[in-house]
C-alpha positions as CSV (number, residue, x, y, z in Angstrom):
1,M,-12.4,9.2,-2.4
2,R,-14.0,7.4,0.4
3,S,-12.7,6.5,3.9
4,F,-13.9,3.2,5.2
5,A,-13.5,4.2,8.8
6,L,-16.5,6.4,8.3
7,R,-19.6,5.1,6.6
8,A,-20.5,7.4,3.9
9,A,-24.2,7.0,4.2
10,I,-25.5,10.6,4.4
11,V,-28.7,10.1,6.4
12,F,-32.2,11.2,6.5
13,L,-35.6,9.4,6.7
14,F,-38.2,6.7,7.7
15,A,-41.9,6.4,7.0
16,F,-43.1,5.0,3.7
17,S,-45.9,6.7,1.9
18,S,-47.9,6.3,-1.3
19,V,-46.7,7.1,-4.7
20,N,-49.4,9.7,-5.0
21,F,-48.3,13.0,-3.5
22,A,-50.7,14.0,-0.8
23,Q,-51.1,17.6,0.3
24,Q,-49.0,18.3,3.4
25,E,-50.5,19.9,6.4
26,A,-49.4,23.4,7.5
27,A,-47.3,23.5,10.6
28,P,-48.9,24.7,13.8
29,P,-48.5,28.5,14.0
30,S,-46.5,28.1,17.3
31,H,-43.6,26.5,15.4
32,R,-40.7,28.7,14.5
33,L,-38.8,29.0,11.2
34,L,-35.9,26.5,11.2
35,T,-32.4,28.2,11.3
36,P,-28.9,27.0,10.7
37,E,-28.1,27.7,14.4
38,A,-30.9,25.4,15.5
39,L,-29.7,22.6,13.3
40,I,-26.0,22.7,14.4
41,S,-27.2,22.8,18.0
42,L,-28.6,19.2,17.9
43,Q,-26.8,16.8,20.3
44,R,-25.5,13.6,18.8
45,L,-25.6,10.3,20.7
46,S,-23.3,7.3,20.1
47,D,-21.2,4.5,21.6
48,L,-23.9,2.8,23.7
49,E,-22.5,0.1,26.1
50,F,-24.5,-2.0,28.6
51,A,-22.9,-2.6,32.0
52,P,-22.2,-6.3,32.5
53,D,-25.3,-6.7,34.8
54,G,-27.5,-4.9,32.3
55,S,-28.6,-2.3,34.8
56,R,-26.9,0.7,33.3
57,I,-25.8,2.1,29.9
58,A,-22.8,4.3,29.3
59,F,-22.9,6.4,26.1
60,V,-21.5,9.5,24.5
61,V,-23.2,12.8,23.9
62,S,-21.7,15.2,21.4
63,E,-22.6,18.7,22.4
64,P,-23.2,21.6,19.9
65,P,-20.0,22.9,18.4
66,K,-18.1,25.6,20.4
67,A,-15.6,27.6,18.4
68,E,-13.2,25.1,16.8
69,Q,-14.4,21.9,18.5
70,R,-17.5,19.9,19.2
71,P,-17.0,18.5,22.8
72,A,-18.3,15.0,23.6
73,H,-18.8,13.6,27.1
74,L,-19.8,10.4,28.8
75,W,-23.3,10.0,30.2
76,L,-24.9,7.2,32.3
77,F,-28.5,5.9,32.0
78,E,-29.8,4.0,35.0
79,I,-32.5,1.8,33.5
80,S,-34.6,1.0,36.6
81,S,-35.0,4.7,37.6
82,G,-35.0,6.1,34.1
83,S,-32.5,8.7,35.2
84,F,-29.6,10.2,33.2
85,R,-26.5,11.8,34.5
86,Q,-23.3,13.2,33.0
87,L,-20.1,11.4,34.0
88,T,-17.3,13.6,32.5
89,Y,-16.9,17.3,32.2
90,S,-13.5,18.0,30.7
91,E,-12.9,20.9,28.4
92,K,-12.0,18.4,25.6
93,S,-13.8,15.2,24.6
94,E,-14.4,11.6,25.7
95,S,-15.4,8.7,23.6
96,S,-15.5,4.8,23.4
97,P,-16.7,3.9,26.9
98,K,-16.0,0.3,27.8
99,W,-17.0,-1.4,31.1
100,S,-14.6,-3.5,33.0
101,P,-15.8,-7.2,33.1
102,D,-16.7,-6.8,36.8
103,G,-18.7,-3.5,36.1
104,K,-16.8,-1.6,38.7
105,S,-15.0,0.8,36.4
106,L,-15.4,2.4,33.0
107,A,-12.5,2.9,30.6
108,F,-12.7,5.5,27.8
109,L,-10.6,7.6,25.4
110,S,-10.0,11.3,26.0
111,N,-7.9,14.0,24.4
112,R,-7.8,16.1,27.6
113,D,-4.0,15.5,27.4
114,A,-2.3,16.8,24.3
115,N,-2.7,13.2,23.0
116,Q,-5.6,10.7,23.1
117,Q,-5.2,8.4,26.1
118,I,-7.1,5.7,28.0
119,Y,-8.7,6.9,31.2
120,L,-10.3,4.8,34.0
121,L,-13.3,6.0,36.0
122,S,-14.3,4.1,39.2
123,M,-18.1,3.7,39.4
124,N,-17.7,4.0,43.2
125,G,-16.9,7.7,42.9
126,G,-13.9,9.9,42.4
127,E,-12.2,11.5,39.4
128,S,-11.1,9.6,36.3
129,A,-7.3,9.0,35.9
130,P,-5.2,8.3,32.9
131,L,-4.1,4.7,32.5
132,T,-1.8,5.3,29.6
133,K,0.6,8.1,28.8
134,G,3.0,9.1,26.1
135,K,3.2,11.4,23.1
136,R,1.0,9.3,20.8
137,N,-2.7,8.9,20.1
138,I,-4.5,5.7,21.0
139,S,-7.2,4.8,18.4
140,R,-8.8,1.6,19.8
141,F,-8.8,-0.5,22.9
142,A,-10.4,-3.6,24.5
143,W,-10.5,-5.2,28.0
144,S,-9.3,-8.7,28.4
145,H,-12.0,-11.0,29.7
146,D,-10.5,-11.3,33.2
147,G,-10.1,-7.5,33.4
148,K,-6.4,-7.6,34.2
149,Q,-5.2,-6.2,30.9
150,I,-6.2,-3.8,28.2
151,A,-5.1,-4.2,24.6
152,F,-4.8,-1.0,22.6
153,L,-3.7,0.4,19.2
154,A,-1.2,3.2,19.0
155,P,2.1,4.1,17.2
156,D,5.4,4.3,18.9
157,A,5.8,7.6,20.8
158,K,8.0,10.3,19.4
159,T,11.7,10.1,20.5
160,E,13.5,12.9,22.1
161,A,15.5,13.3,18.9
162,E,12.4,13.6,16.8
163,E,10.9,16.1,19.1
164,K,14.0,18.2,19.0
165,K,14.0,18.2,15.2
166,E,10.4,19.4,15.2
167,K,11.2,22.1,17.7
168,D,14.1,23.2,15.6
169,K,12.0,23.1,12.4
170,D,14.5,20.4,11.1
171,D,11.5,18.3,10.2
172,A,11.7,17.1,6.6
173,R,9.8,13.8,6.3
174,V,10.2,10.9,3.9
175,V,6.7,9.8,2.8
176,D,5.8,6.3,3.9
177,K,9.3,5.5,5.2
178,D,9.1,7.9,8.2
179,D,5.5,7.2,9.0
180,K,4.7,5.6,12.4
181,H,1.8,3.1,12.3
182,A,-0.5,1.8,15.0
183,R,0.9,-1.3,16.8
184,L,-0.9,-3.7,19.2
185,W,0.1,-3.0,22.8
186,L,-0.8,-4.6,26.1
187,I,-1.0,-2.8,29.4
188,S,-1.5,-4.2,32.9
189,V,-4.3,-2.4,34.7
190,A,-2.7,-3.0,38.1
191,D,0.8,-1.6,37.5
192,K,0.4,0.2,34.2
193,S,3.3,-1.7,32.6
194,E,3.0,-2.0,28.9
195,R,4.6,-3.8,26.0
196,A,4.3,-3.8,22.2
197,V,3.0,-7.1,20.7
198,T,3.2,-6.6,17.0
199,P,6.3,-5.4,15.0
200,A,6.8,-1.8,14.1
201,N,6.6,-2.4,10.4
202,F,2.9,-3.6,10.7
203,A,-0.1,-1.3,10.8
204,V,-2.9,-2.6,13.0
205,S,-6.5,-1.3,12.5
206,D,-8.7,-3.5,14.7
207,L,-8.5,-6.0,17.6
208,A,-10.7,-8.5,19.5
209,W,-9.8,-10.7,22.5
210,F,-10.4,-14.4,22.6
211,P,-12.2,-15.5,25.8
212,D,-9.2,-17.3,27.2
213,G,-7.2,-14.1,27.4
214,K,-4.2,-15.7,25.8
215,S,-4.6,-14.4,22.3
216,L,-6.3,-11.8,20.1
217,A,-7.5,-11.5,16.6
218,I,-6.3,-8.4,14.7
219,I,-6.6,-6.8,11.3
220,A,-3.2,-5.7,10.1
221,T,-0.9,-5.3,7.2
222,D,2.9,-5.4,6.7
223,H,2.5,-3.1,3.7
224,P,1.0,0.0,5.1
225,E,2.6,2.1,2.4
226,S,0.5,0.3,-0.3
227,D,-2.4,2.0,-1.9
228,R,-4.2,-1.3,-2.3
229,D,-6.2,-3.4,0.2
230,T,-3.5,-5.5,1.8
231,E,-4.9,-6.0,5.3
232,R,-5.3,-9.5,6.7
233,I,-6.6,-11.2,9.8
234,F,-4.0,-12.6,12.2
235,L,-4.1,-14.6,15.4
236,V,-1.7,-13.0,18.0
237,S,-0.5,-14.8,21.1
238,T,-0.1,-12.6,24.2
239,S,2.3,-15.0,26.0
240,G,5.9,-15.6,25.5
241,V,6.3,-12.5,23.3
242,E,9.9,-11.5,22.9
243,E,10.7,-8.1,21.5
244,I,14.2,-7.3,20.3
245,G,14.9,-4.0,18.6
246,G,11.3,-3.4,17.8
247,N,10.8,-6.8,16.2
248,V,8.5,-9.6,17.5
249,A,9.2,-13.3,17.2
250,P,7.3,-14.5,14.1
251,A,5.6,-17.3,16.1
252,A,3.6,-14.6,17.9
253,M,1.5,-13.8,14.7
254,K,-0.3,-16.4,12.6
255,Q,-2.2,-15.3,9.5
256,L,-5.8,-16.7,9.4
257,L,-7.4,-15.1,6.4
258,A,-6.7,-12.6,3.6
259,P,-10.1,-11.3,2.6
260,R,-10.4,-9.6,-0.8
261,G,-11.4,-5.9,-0.8
262,P,-12.0,-3.7,2.3
263,F,-13.3,-5.1,5.5
264,G,-13.5,-4.3,9.3
265,E,-15.6,-4.6,12.4
266,L,-13.7,-7.5,13.8
267,A,-15.1,-9.6,16.7
268,V,-14.7,-13.0,18.3
269,A,-17.7,-15.1,19.3
270,P,-18.3,-15.9,23.0
271,S,-17.3,-19.5,22.3
272,G,-13.9,-18.4,21.0
273,R,-14.4,-20.7,18.0
274,T,-15.4,-18.1,15.4
275,I,-14.1,-14.8,14.2
276,S,-16.5,-12.4,12.5
277,F,-16.0,-9.3,10.3
278,V,-17.9,-7.1,7.9
279,G,-16.4,-7.6,4.4
280,S,-16.9,-7.2,0.7
281,R,-19.1,-9.6,-1.3
282,E,-16.2,-10.2,-3.8
283,D,-13.5,-7.5,-3.8
284,G,-15.3,-4.2,-3.1
285,P,-16.2,-1.4,-3.4
286,A,-17.1,-1.3,0.3
287,P,-17.8,-3.7,3.2
288,H,-21.2,-5.2,2.8
289,D,-21.8,-8.6,4.4
290,L,-21.2,-10.3,7.7
291,W,-18.6,-13.1,7.4
292,L,-17.9,-15.9,9.9
293,L,-14.5,-17.5,10.1
294,P,-14.2,-20.7,12.2
295,V,-10.7,-20.5,13.8
296,S,-9.9,-24.0,12.7
297,M,-10.9,-23.4,9.1
298,L,-9.2,-21.8,6.1
299,A,-12.3,-20.2,4.6
300,A,-15.0,-17.8,5.9
301,K,-18.7,-18.2,5.4
302,N,-20.9,-15.3,4.2
303,L,-23.8,-15.2,6.6
304,T,-25.9,-12.4,5.1
305,S,-25.5,-12.4,1.3
306,A,-28.3,-14.7,0.4
307,G,-31.1,-14.1,2.9
308,L,-30.5,-10.4,3.8
309,D,-28.3,-8.8,1.1
310,R,-28.0,-5.4,2.8
311,T,-25.0,-3.4,3.9
312,I,-24.1,-4.2,7.5
313,F,-23.2,-1.2,9.7
314,G,-22.5,-3.1,12.9
315,Y,-23.3,-6.2,14.9
316,R,-23.1,-7.7,18.4
317,W,-22.6,-11.2,19.6
318,N,-24.8,-12.6,22.4
319,K,-23.6,-15.2,24.9
320,D,-25.9,-17.8,23.4
321,G,-24.1,-17.5,20.1
322,S,-26.8,-15.5,18.4
323,L,-26.1,-12.2,16.6
324,I,-27.8,-8.8,16.4
325,L,-27.1,-6.8,13.3
326,L,-27.7,-3.2,12.1
327,A,-28.4,-3.2,8.4
328,A,-29.3,-0.6,5.7
329,D,-32.7,-1.0,4.2
330,G,-33.7,1.6,1.6
331,F,-34.4,4.9,3.4
332,T,-34.0,3.4,6.8
333,R,-32.0,0.9,8.9
334,K,-33.2,-2.2,10.7
335,L,-32.1,-4.4,13.5
336,V,-31.9,-8.1,12.6
337,R,-31.4,-11.2,14.8
338,Y,-29.6,-14.4,13.7
339,N,-29.9,-17.3,16.1
340,S,-27.0,-19.7,16.6
341,M,-28.4,-21.9,13.8
342,G,-28.4,-19.1,11.3
343,A,-32.2,-18.4,11.3
344,R,-33.1,-14.7,10.8
345,E,-35.7,-12.5,12.5
346,D,-36.2,-8.8,12.0
347,I,-36.6,-6.7,15.1
348,A,-39.3,-4.1,14.8
349,T,-38.5,-0.4,15.6
350,P,-41.6,1.3,14.4
351,G,-41.4,5.1,13.9
352,T,-37.7,5.4,14.4
353,M,-34.5,4.5,12.7
354,P,-31.8,2.8,14.8
355,S,-28.1,3.6,14.6
356,S,-25.6,3.0,17.5
357,F,-26.9,0.1,19.6
358,A,-25.9,-2.2,22.5
359,V,-27.2,-5.6,23.6
360,A,-27.5,-6.9,27.2
361,D,-27.1,-10.5,28.3
362,N,-30.8,-10.5,29.3
363,G,-31.9,-9.8,25.7
364,A,-32.5,-6.0,26.1
365,I,-31.4,-3.8,23.3
366,A,-30.7,-0.1,23.6
367,F,-30.2,2.0,20.5
368,V,-30.0,5.6,19.3
369,G,-33.2,6.3,17.4
370,E,-34.1,9.1,15.0
371,S,-36.3,10.0,12.1
372,S,-36.5,12.6,9.3
373,I,-38.2,15.1,11.7
374,E,-37.2,13.8,15.1
375,P,-33.6,14.1,16.4
376,Q,-31.6,11.4,18.1
377,E,-32.6,10.0,21.5
378,V,-31.9,6.8,23.5
379,W,-34.5,4.0,23.0
380,I,-34.7,0.7,24.8
381,T,-36.5,-2.5,24.1
382,S,-36.8,-6.0,25.6
383,T,-37.9,-9.3,24.0
384,G,-41.5,-9.1,23.0
385,Q,-41.9,-5.4,23.9
386,Q,-42.2,-2.3,21.7
387,P,-39.2,0.1,21.8
388,K,-39.6,3.0,24.2
389,K,-37.9,6.4,23.9
390,S,-36.1,7.0,27.2
391,S,-34.2,10.3,26.8
392,S,-35.0,13.9,25.9
393,F,-31.7,15.5,25.0
394,N,-33.1,17.2,21.9
395,N,-36.6,18.2,23.1
396,S,-36.1,21.9,22.4
397,F,-35.9,21.1,18.7
398,G,-39.6,20.4,18.7
399,A,-40.2,24.2,18.7
400,F,-39.1,24.4,15.1
401,N,-41.0,23.5,12.0
402,T,-39.8,20.5,10.0
403,I,-41.4,18.7,7.1
404,K,-41.8,14.9,6.9
405,P,-40.7,13.6,3.5
406,E,-42.8,11.4,1.2
407,I,-41.2,8.2,0.0
408,Y,-42.0,6.9,-3.5
409,K,-40.6,5.1,-6.4
410,Y,-40.2,6.0,-10.1
411,K,-38.8,4.3,-13.2
412,S,-35.5,5.5,-14.6
413,F,-34.5,5.6,-18.3
414,D,-33.9,1.9,-18.5
415,G,-36.8,0.8,-16.4
416,L,-34.8,0.4,-13.2
417,E,-36.9,1.3,-10.2
418,I,-35.4,4.1,-8.1
419,E,-36.6,5.0,-4.6
420,A,-36.7,8.7,-3.7
421,A,-38.0,11.1,-1.1
422,L,-39.6,14.5,-1.6
423,L,-40.0,17.5,0.7
424,K,-42.8,19.9,-0.2
425,P,-43.3,23.3,1.6
426,S,-45.8,23.4,4.5
427,G,-49.2,24.4,3.1
428,Y,-48.5,23.5,-0.5
429,D,-51.7,23.7,-2.5
430,G,-51.0,20.7,-4.6
431,K,-51.6,22.7,-7.8
432,S,-48.8,25.2,-8.4
433,R,-45.4,24.2,-9.6
434,L,-42.5,24.6,-7.2
435,P,-38.8,25.5,-7.5
436,L,-37.1,22.1,-7.1
437,I,-33.6,21.3,-5.8
438,A,-32.2,17.8,-6.3
439,L,-29.8,16.8,-3.5
440,I,-27.4,14.0,-4.2
441,H,-25.9,11.9,-1.4
442,G,-22.2,11.1,-0.8
443,G,-20.4,7.9,-1.5
444,P,-21.3,6.8,-4.2
445,T,-21.8,3.9,-1.8
446,G,-24.0,6.0,0.6
447,A,-27.7,6.7,0.8
448,W,-30.3,9.1,2.0
449,E,-31.8,7.8,5.3
450,S,-34.1,8.7,8.1
451,S,-32.4,11.5,9.9
452,I,-32.8,15.3,9.9
453,E,-31.1,16.6,6.7
454,S,-30.0,20.2,7.2
455,W,-29.9,21.5,3.6
456,G,-33.3,20.2,2.6
457,Q,-35.2,21.2,5.8
458,L,-33.8,24.8,5.5
459,L,-34.7,24.9,1.8
460,V,-38.2,23.5,2.2
461,A,-38.9,26.0,5.0
462,R,-38.2,28.7,2.5
463,G,-40.5,27.5,-0.3
464,Y,-38.5,25.0,-2.3
465,A,-39.4,21.4,-3.0
466,V,-36.4,19.1,-2.3
467,F,-35.8,15.8,-4.2
468,Y,-33.6,13.0,-2.7
469,P,-33.0,10.1,-5.1
470,N,-31.2,7.0,-3.9
471,I,-29.7,6.5,-7.4
472,R,-27.9,3.3,-8.6
473,G,-24.8,2.7,-6.6
474,S,-26.6,3.5,-3.3
475,I,-26.5,1.1,-0.3
476,G,-29.7,-0.4,1.1
477,Y,-30.9,-2.1,-2.0
478,G,-28.5,-5.1,-2.3
479,E,-25.1,-5.7,-3.7
480,K,-26.2,-5.8,-7.4
481,F,-27.7,-2.3,-7.1
482,L,-24.6,-1.1,-5.2
483,E,-22.3,-2.3,-8.0
484,S,-24.5,-0.9,-10.8
485,N,-22.5,2.3,-11.4
486,R,-19.1,0.6,-11.7
487,A,-17.0,2.5,-14.3
488,D,-20.2,4.6,-15.0
489,W,-20.1,7.7,-12.8
490,G,-22.1,10.4,-14.5
491,G,-23.8,7.8,-16.7
492,G,-26.7,5.8,-15.4
493,D,-26.6,7.4,-12.0
494,F,-27.0,10.9,-13.5
495,K,-29.8,9.7,-15.8
496,D,-31.5,8.4,-12.6
497,V,-31.4,12.0,-11.3
498,T,-32.8,13.6,-14.5
499,A,-35.5,10.9,-14.9
500,G,-36.6,11.7,-11.3
501,I,-36.8,15.4,-12.1
502,D,-38.7,14.8,-15.3
503,D,-41.1,12.6,-13.4
504,L,-41.8,15.4,-10.9
505,A,-42.2,17.9,-13.7
506,A,-44.7,15.6,-15.4
507,K,-46.7,15.3,-12.2
508,G,-47.0,19.1,-12.1
509,I,-44.9,19.5,-9.0
510,A,-41.5,20.7,-10.2
511,D,-41.2,23.9,-12.2
512,P,-38.9,23.0,-15.1
513,N,-37.7,26.5,-15.4
514,R,-36.6,26.7,-11.7
515,L,-34.3,23.7,-11.0
516,G,-31.3,23.4,-8.8
517,I,-28.8,20.7,-7.8
518,G,-26.4,20.2,-5.0
519,G,-24.5,17.8,-2.8
520,W,-21.3,17.0,-0.8
521,S,-18.4,14.7,-1.8
522,Y,-19.9,12.3,-4.5
523,G,-23.0,14.6,-4.4
524,G,-20.6,17.5,-5.1
525,Y,-19.2,15.5,-8.0
526,M,-22.7,14.8,-9.4
527,S,-23.5,18.5,-9.2
528,E,-20.3,19.4,-11.1
529,W,-21.1,16.7,-13.7
530,A,-24.7,18.0,-14.1
531,I,-23.6,21.6,-14.9
532,T,-21.2,20.3,-17.6
533,Q,-23.9,18.1,-19.2
534,T,-27.0,20.4,-19.3
535,S,-28.0,24.0,-18.8
536,R,-31.4,23.1,-17.3
537,F,-30.2,23.9,-13.7
538,K,-30.4,27.5,-12.6
539,A,-28.1,27.1,-9.6
540,A,-25.7,24.5,-8.3
541,V,-23.8,23.9,-5.1
542,S,-20.8,21.6,-5.0
543,G,-19.3,20.7,-1.6
544,A,-15.9,18.9,-1.6
545,G,-16.5,17.5,-5.0
546,M,-14.3,16.0,-7.7
547,A,-13.5,17.8,-10.9
548,N,-10.6,15.7,-12.2
549,L,-10.8,11.9,-11.3
550,V,-7.2,11.4,-12.5
551,S,-5.7,14.0,-10.1
552,E,-8.2,12.9,-7.4
553,Y,-6.7,9.4,-7.6
554,G,-3.2,10.7,-7.3
555,T,-3.9,12.9,-4.2
556,E,-6.7,11.4,-2.2
557,Q,-6.7,9.2,0.8
558,H,-7.6,5.5,0.1
559,P,-7.4,5.5,-3.7
560,S,-8.1,1.7,-3.8
561,Y,-11.8,2.7,-3.6
562,D,-11.6,4.5,-6.9
563,E,-9.5,1.7,-8.3
564,W,-12.4,-0.7,-7.8
565,F,-14.6,1.5,-10.1
566,W,-12.0,2.5,-12.7
567,S,-8.8,0.5,-12.4
568,V,-5.8,2.9,-12.3
569,P,-5.2,6.0,-14.4
570,Y,-1.7,5.0,-15.3
571,E,-3.0,2.1,-17.3
572,R,-6.6,3.0,-18.1
573,P,-7.0,6.8,-18.1
574,E,-10.0,6.9,-20.4
575,G,-12.7,6.1,-17.9
576,F,-11.3,8.6,-15.3
577,L,-11.1,11.3,-18.0
578,N,-14.4,10.8,-19.7
579,S,-16.2,11.0,-16.4
580,S,-14.3,14.0,-15.1
581,P,-16.3,17.3,-15.1
582,F,-13.3,19.4,-15.9
583,V,-13.0,17.8,-19.4
584,H,-16.5,19.2,-20.2
585,V,-16.3,22.4,-18.2
586,R,-16.4,24.6,-21.3
587,N,-20.1,23.6,-21.7
588,A,-21.1,24.9,-18.2
589,K,-23.5,27.8,-17.9
590,T,-25.0,27.2,-14.4
591,P,-24.0,29.6,-11.5
592,T,-22.1,27.4,-9.1
593,L,-21.1,27.8,-5.5
594,I,-18.1,25.7,-4.5
595,L,-17.4,24.9,-0.8
596,Q,-14.2,23.2,0.4
597,G,-12.2,22.6,3.6
598,D,-8.5,23.2,3.1
599,A,-7.6,20.2,5.3
600,D,-9.7,17.7,3.3
601,I,-7.7,14.6,2.5
602,V,-10.7,12.6,1.2
603,D,-11.5,14.9,-1.7
604,P,-8.6,17.4,-1.6
605,L,-8.7,21.2,-2.1
606,G,-7.2,20.9,-5.6
607,Q,-10.4,19.4,-6.9
608,S,-12.4,22.5,-6.1
609,Q,-9.7,24.8,-7.3
610,E,-9.6,23.0,-10.7
611,L,-13.4,23.4,-11.1
612,Y,-13.2,27.1,-10.0
613,R,-10.5,27.9,-12.5
614,G,-12.4,26.3,-15.4
615,L,-15.7,28.0,-14.6
616,K,-13.9,31.4,-14.4
617,R,-12.2,30.8,-17.7
618,Y,-15.6,30.4,-19.4
619,G,-17.3,33.3,-17.7
620,V,-19.7,31.2,-15.4
621,S,-20.9,32.9,-12.3
622,T,-19.1,31.1,-9.5
623,E,-17.6,31.5,-6.0
624,L,-15.1,29.3,-4.3
625,V,-15.3,29.4,-0.5
626,I,-12.4,27.8,1.4
627,Y,-12.7,26.9,5.1
628,P,-9.4,26.8,7.0
629,R,-8.7,23.8,9.1
630,E,-11.7,21.9,8.0
631,P,-11.5,18.2,6.9
632,H,-14.1,16.4,4.8
633,G,-16.7,16.8,7.5
634,F,-16.8,20.3,9.0
635,H,-16.7,20.7,12.8
636,E,-16.2,24.4,13.6
637,E,-19.2,26.4,14.7
638,K,-18.9,29.5,12.6
639,H,-18.0,27.5,9.5
640,L,-21.1,25.3,9.9
641,V,-23.4,28.2,10.1
642,D,-21.7,30.1,7.3
643,R,-21.9,27.2,5.0
644,L,-25.6,26.7,5.4
645,N,-26.3,30.5,5.1
646,R,-24.3,30.6,1.8
647,I,-26.2,27.6,0.4
648,L,-29.5,29.3,1.1
649,A,-28.4,32.7,-0.3
650,W,-27.0,31.1,-3.5
651,Y,-30.2,29.2,-4.4
652,D,-32.3,32.3,-3.5
653,K,-30.2,34.5,-5.7
654,Y,-30.5,32.4,-8.8
655,M,-33.8,30.5,-8.4
656,K,-36.2,33.0,-6.9
């Protein structure tokens, strides 16, 4: 169900507060009621990259959605002057800015052509120009350390014969056999000549140069058709490569390691002696720890399992051999420094949660910071200094009323401590009971974090209390907690939800006669499970959920994730079936809104259709809303607004 290219942490919040629920202050009267339009208009910041001399930062700003797309463009931050300026203005999008080693140009990806290509922009002025061409999409790239070459990942371009077949609608395709996978390519920056380095039967997903420019480390598999985790780490030579009929001499690739389970985020230390990656503790379910692989050794060392034991989102090497990591930590994320000897130090970012970050040679760190009530901005800090907010891209959002959640902990049915957050309406008197909606995050290896969460902020603005539990299986609490719902979806995790609701009812906050539940992806699954197990909920919203875990396994992208939890349904169908909501749908009574994109390959359309058909059969009030062209995460402007308005209307209809 889950794609590892995208972290499933559904985010939202920061500051810790007491277990006792304090009365929340009313918002200033000048603040306006929050709307769906205001929320989707927030600009998103990412891909921060320091120039080699540390004086400037290139980054990406994703603009509010327009019609069917959300344009993204490159910006530049001049640190000494504190000024920001936009670098690209195409009608499409740009991403992944990477400075040339001499700092004179910036390479980036753009889909301004029909396909995503590498473009170069001179920092001395002028327009950007394409470096690559061809009818294929480039997914990743990296400069060589001397700046003379760029390595990139892309499949073979379509042949004229293939294009003619497509044009003539003679385009039947054999699954797996006819697929074209990303290969490693090298292109000369001077003359734009390029050549493939890896064989066509390999799929390459990540790359990193060694300092000598003569070789790269890559993550690749020669079994891309497999539904299991078959990727390995290879050393690839860039010299003496001979390609004959699409095949590369075997000596060009040397396997270094075959990690168990999913892994990624490949890098090479500045010394060239160590390869690093984020990998699984044992064999899954998701990448968790930072591993170090000495090139001359046959085994990797887990750097973070014992002392940190938190999911690693990303990391950067420093020239002195130290590392800066971004790690999950309960309802927030934190930056952590490991020196070259392995000693750890946490980097304080008070009042804000870091996400995308970059590190300069002089020790400065730039990061995208946000909180549960403050949208993303660029922050910068130097050694021994407090972080400082430097940008104001989302200042206009301050005109709207938002509620800061309270963080607290409660005991679940078996005594396990669960951390949760609660939103209460502005001006709540602390005495009356409130209609309560439990929102469940995606994953299950995800978490609620410190960023503005749209559903909850809209609901609390309209009088609801909103409950966000980080139930067992969430990231940010260590590997043992993350693995604690293995083969137990709908078991202990659902009891964590109900125990939290009971706790709020016992405290006099939640009205037990006005309860709702909702979520997206795994949160949608938990909502579907809830309505088949109890009638206590008056309304439910399931977005891109899973009704039938057997058919989900057979149709989803990356089924190896579900296999870690359940094995395979061909051999052990019992677990899949017993935890599938459709098996128990005859018990459902709760009015349920089902939301689904018809292009979703993570949790496919059929899952929502199965739930809808079952609820109809047993006379449950339900609506299935299908959004054309939308994948697992929506991106079209009108769909984003429509979805939020439908959610609000559904809860209002059945809970007020």
